mmCIF file of the C-alpha atoms, coordinates in Angstrom:
data_MODEL
# 
_entry.id   MODEL 
# 
loop_
_atom_site.group_PDB 
_atom_site.id 
_atom_site.type_symbol 
_atom_site.label_atom_id 
_atom_site.label_alt_id 
_atom_site.label_comp_id 
_atom_site.label_asym_id 
_atom_site.label_entity_id 
_atom_site.label_seq_id 
_atom_site.pdbx_PDB_ins_code 
_atom_site.Cartn_x 
_atom_site.Cartn_y 
_atom_site.Cartn_z 
_atom_site.occupancy 
_atom_site.B_iso_or_equiv 
_atom_site.pdbx_formal_charge 
_atom_site.auth_seq_id 
_atom_site.auth_comp_id 
_atom_site.auth_asym_id 
_atom_site.auth_atom_id 
_atom_site.pdbx_PDB_model_num 
ATOM 1  C CA . SER A 1 1  ? 149.965 112.844 145.578 1.00 0.00 ? 1  SER A CA 1 
ATOM 2  C CA . SER A 1 2  ? 147.733 110.725 146.880 1.00 0.00 ? 2  SER A CA 1 
ATOM 3  C CA . VAL A 1 3  ? 144.159 112.928 145.239 1.00 0.00 ? 3  VAL A CA 1 
ATOM 4  C CA . ASP A 1 4  ? 143.350 111.390 142.403 1.00 0.00 ? 4  ASP A CA 1 
ATOM 5  C CA . GLY A 1 5  ? 143.924 112.898 139.357 1.00 0.00 ? 5  GLY A CA 1 
ATOM 6  C CA . GLU A 1 6  ? 146.633 115.126 140.851 1.00 0.00 ? 6  GLU A CA 1 
ATOM 7  C CA . ASP A 1 7  ? 150.149 115.214 139.690 1.00 0.00 ? 7  ASP A CA 1 
ATOM 8  C CA . ARG A 1 8  ? 151.459 117.322 142.269 1.00 0.00 ? 8  ARG A CA 1 
ATOM 9  C CA . LYS A 1 9  ? 154.332 115.600 143.983 1.00 0.00 ? 9  LYS A CA 1 
ATOM 10 C CA . TRP A 1 10 ? 155.232 115.825 147.742 1.00 0.00 ? 10 TRP A CA 1 
ATOM 11 C CA . ARG A 1 11 ? 157.743 115.639 150.454 1.00 0.00 ? 11 ARG A CA 1 
ATOM 12 C CA . GLU A 1 12 ? 158.296 115.742 154.470 1.00 0.00 ? 12 GLU A CA 1 
ATOM 13 C CA . CYS A 1 13 ? 159.601 119.343 156.327 1.00 0.00 ? 13 CYS A CA 1 
ATOM 14 C CA . SER A 1 14 ? 162.486 118.972 157.258 1.00 0.00 ? 14 SER A CA 1 
ATOM 15 C CA . ALA A 1 15 ? 165.141 121.514 158.796 1.00 0.00 ? 15 ALA A CA 1 
ATOM 16 C CA . CYS A 1 16 ? 166.804 123.177 155.640 1.00 0.00 ? 16 CYS A CA 1 
ATOM 17 C CA . ASN A 1 17 ? 163.526 124.431 154.169 1.00 0.00 ? 17 ASN A CA 1 
ATOM 18 C CA . CYS A 1 18 ? 163.513 127.975 152.885 1.00 0.00 ? 18 CYS A CA 1 
ATOM 19 C CA . MET A 1 19 ? 162.212 130.254 155.499 1.00 0.00 ? 19 MET A CA 1 
ATOM 20 C CA . THR A 1 20 ? 159.439 131.522 153.038 1.00 0.00 ? 20 THR A CA 1 
ATOM 21 C CA . GLU A 1 21 ? 160.156 134.706 153.232 1.00 0.00 ? 21 GLU A CA 1 
ATOM 22 C CA . TRP A 1 22 ? 163.413 136.779 154.401 1.00 0.00 ? 22 TRP A CA 1 
ATOM 23 C CA . ASN A 1 23 ? 165.188 139.085 153.949 1.00 0.00 ? 23 ASN A CA 1 
ATOM 24 C CA . TYR A 1 24 ? 168.591 140.011 151.901 1.00 0.00 ? 24 TYR A CA 1 
ATOM 25 C CA . GLN A 1 25 ? 170.755 143.289 151.355 1.00 0.00 ? 25 GLN A CA 1 
ATOM 26 C CA . GLY A 1 26 ? 167.262 145.535 151.497 1.00 0.00 ? 26 GLY A CA 1 
ATOM 27 C CA . ALA A 1 27 ? 165.145 143.279 149.419 1.00 0.00 ? 27 ALA A CA 1 
ATOM 28 C CA . VAL A 1 28 ? 162.552 140.923 150.325 1.00 0.00 ? 28 VAL A CA 1 
ATOM 29 C CA . TYR A 1 29 ? 162.494 137.483 149.270 1.00 0.00 ? 29 TYR A CA 1 
ATOM 30 C CA . GLU A 1 30 ? 160.312 133.945 149.047 1.00 0.00 ? 30 GLU A CA 1 
ATOM 31 C CA . GLY A 1 31 ? 161.654 131.131 149.344 1.00 0.00 ? 31 GLY A CA 1 
ATOM 32 C CA . CYS A 1 32 ? 164.337 129.466 146.601 1.00 0.00 ? 32 CYS A CA 1 
ATOM 33 C CA . SER A 1 33 ? 164.990 133.088 145.325 1.00 0.00 ? 33 SER A CA 1 
ATOM 34 C CA . GLU A 1 34 ? 167.885 133.938 142.835 1.00 0.00 ? 34 GLU A CA 1 
ATOM 35 C CA . THR A 1 35 ? 169.925 137.405 143.557 1.00 0.00 ? 35 THR A CA 1 
ATOM 36 C CA . PRO A 1 36 ? 171.721 140.184 141.960 1.00 0.00 ? 36 PRO A CA 1 
ATOM 37 C CA . ASP A 1 37 ? 175.162 139.270 143.434 1.00 0.00 ? 37 ASP A CA 1 
ATOM 38 C CA . TRP A 1 38 ? 174.512 135.078 142.685 1.00 0.00 ? 38 TRP A CA 1 
ATOM 39 C CA . SER A 1 39 ? 172.711 135.694 139.294 1.00 0.00 ? 39 SER A CA 1 
ATOM 40 C CA . GLY A 1 40 ? 171.638 132.234 137.910 1.00 0.00 ? 40 GLY A CA 1 
ATOM 41 C CA . HIS A 1 41 ? 171.547 130.977 141.740 1.00 0.00 ? 41 HIS A CA 1 
ATOM 42 C CA . ASP A 1 42 ? 168.589 129.828 143.502 1.00 0.00 ? 42 ASP A CA 1 
ATOM 43 C CA . TRP A 1 43 ? 168.962 130.480 147.520 1.00 0.00 ? 43 TRP A CA 1 
ATOM 44 C CA . CYS A 1 44 ? 167.720 131.101 150.788 1.00 0.00 ? 44 CYS A CA 1 
ATOM 45 C CA . TYR A 1 45 ? 167.935 131.224 154.078 1.00 0.00 ? 45 TYR A CA 1 
ATOM 46 C CA . VAL A 1 46 ? 166.624 128.151 156.234 1.00 0.00 ? 46 VAL A CA 1 
ATOM 47 C CA . GLN A 1 47 ? 164.326 127.714 159.003 1.00 0.00 ? 47 GLN A CA 1 
ATOM 48 C CA . GLY A 1 48 ? 166.362 125.049 161.030 1.00 0.00 ? 48 GLY A CA 1 
ATOM 49 C CA . GLY A 1 49 ? 169.385 127.288 161.355 1.00 0.00 ? 49 GLY A CA 1 
ATOM 50 C CA . SER A 1 50 ? 172.272 125.207 162.267 1.00 0.00 ? 50 SER A CA 1 
ATOM 51 C CA . GLN A 1 51 ? 169.792 121.768 162.519 1.00 0.00 ? 51 GLN A CA 1 
ATOM 52 C CA . CYS A 1 52 ? 169.684 122.012 158.728 1.00 0.00 ? 52 CYS A CA 1 
ATOM 53 C CA . ILE A 1 53 ? 173.109 119.290 158.185 1.00 0.00 ? 53 ILE A CA 1 
ATOM 54 C CA . HIS A 1 54 ? 173.231 121.537 154.483 1.00 0.00 ? 54 HIS A CA 1 
ATOM 55 C CA . HIS A 1 55 ? 173.554 125.060 155.966 1.00 0.00 ? 55 HIS A CA 1 
ATOM 56 C CA . LEU A 1 56 ? 176.392 127.167 154.671 1.00 0.00 ? 56 LEU A CA 1 
ATOM 57 C CA . ASN A 1 57 ? 177.346 130.080 157.596 1.00 0.00 ? 57 ASN A CA 1 
ATOM 58 C CA . SER A 1 58 ? 175.977 133.919 156.559 1.00 0.00 ? 58 SER A CA 1 
ATOM 59 C CA . SER A 1 59 ? 178.201 135.654 154.726 1.00 0.00 ? 59 SER A CA 1 
ATOM 60 C CA . VAL A 1 60 ? 176.845 138.922 155.680 1.00 0.00 ? 60 VAL A CA 1 
ATOM 61 C CA . ALA A 1 61 ? 178.990 140.640 158.782 1.00 0.00 ? 61 ALA A CA 1 
ATOM 62 C CA . GLY A 1 62 ? 177.222 139.946 162.402 1.00 0.00 ? 62 GLY A CA 1 
ATOM 63 C CA . GLU A 1 63 ? 174.106 138.094 160.265 1.00 0.00 ? 63 GLU A CA 1 
ATOM 64 C CA . ASP A 1 64 ? 173.535 134.408 162.221 1.00 0.00 ? 64 ASP A CA 1 
ATOM 65 C CA . LYS A 1 65 ? 171.435 133.219 159.779 1.00 0.00 ? 65 LYS A CA 1 
ATOM 66 C CA . LYS A 1 66 ? 172.248 130.037 157.561 1.00 0.00 ? 66 LYS A CA 1 
ATOM 67 C CA . TRP A 1 67 ? 171.561 129.388 154.025 1.00 0.00 ? 67 TRP A CA 1 
ATOM 68 C CA . ARG A 1 68 ? 172.210 126.901 151.326 1.00 0.00 ? 68 ARG A CA 1 
ATOM 69 C CA . GLU A 1 69 ? 171.427 126.673 147.445 1.00 0.00 ? 69 GLU A CA 1 
ATOM 70 C CA . CYS A 1 70 ? 168.522 125.074 146.057 1.00 0.00 ? 70 CYS A CA 1 
ATOM 71 C CA . SER A 1 71 ? 167.320 122.293 143.946 1.00 0.00 ? 71 SER A CA 1 
ATOM 72 C CA . ALA A 1 72 ? 164.064 121.215 141.870 1.00 0.00 ? 72 ALA A CA 1 
ATOM 73 C CA . CYS A 1 73 ? 163.183 118.878 144.927 1.00 0.00 ? 73 CYS A CA 1 
ATOM 74 C CA . ASN A 1 74 ? 162.157 122.316 147.142 1.00 0.00 ? 74 ASN A CA 1 
ATOM 75 C CA . CYS A 1 75 ? 158.526 123.267 148.808 1.00 0.00 ? 75 CYS A CA 1 
ATOM 76 C CA . MET A 1 76 ? 156.059 125.689 147.036 1.00 0.00 ? 76 MET A CA 1 
ATOM 77 C CA . THR A 1 77 ? 156.243 129.356 148.107 1.00 0.00 ? 77 THR A CA 1 
ATOM 78 C CA . GLN A 1 78 ? 152.439 128.695 148.205 1.00 0.00 ? 78 GLN A CA 1 
ATOM 79 C CA . TRP A 1 79 ? 149.483 125.479 147.210 1.00 0.00 ? 79 TRP A CA 1 
ATOM 80 C CA . ASN A 1 80 ? 146.460 124.890 147.524 1.00 0.00 ? 80 ASN A CA 1 
ATOM 81 C CA . TYR A 1 81 ? 145.330 121.179 148.664 1.00 0.00 ? 81 TYR A CA 1 
ATOM 82 C CA . GLN A 1 82 ? 141.693 119.462 149.450 1.00 0.00 ? 82 GLN A CA 1 
ATOM 83 C CA . GLY A 1 83 ? 140.582 123.464 149.274 1.00 0.00 ? 83 GLY A CA 1 
ATOM 84 C CA . ALA A 1 84 ? 142.510 125.047 151.824 1.00 0.00 ? 84 ALA A CA 1 
ATOM 85 C CA . VAL A 1 85 ? 146.158 127.312 150.429 1.00 0.00 ? 85 VAL A CA 1 
ATOM 86 C CA . TYR A 1 86 ? 149.634 126.887 152.144 1.00 0.00 ? 86 TYR A CA 1 
ATOM 87 C CA . GLU A 1 87 ? 152.382 128.124 151.989 1.00 0.00 ? 87 GLU A CA 1 
ATOM 88 C CA . GLY A 1 88 ? 156.218 126.661 152.493 1.00 0.00 ? 88 GLY A CA 1 
ATOM 89 C CA . CYS A 1 89 ? 156.862 123.095 154.259 1.00 0.00 ? 89 CYS A CA 1 
ATOM 90 C CA . SER A 1 90 ? 153.333 123.171 156.060 1.00 0.00 ? 90 SER A CA 1 
# 
């Protein structure tokens, strides 16, 4: 961070950023999430679809969304900066 006394890290946003909120098998998830059918793994649908170079095609029949497995460098679902609250990649 460029703010004195703050130790959070930041990164620029990209097409591979997770959707802030997404639906899968009847449930609503936020950012990187573990789903019941893939225990021990966090993943998300990406904001940029095919523009994300690391995307994988959805395995859900008839769905065009793209997804990727998550890593430690993913955006926080909700965060504050200089008194304002932001979500995901803002």
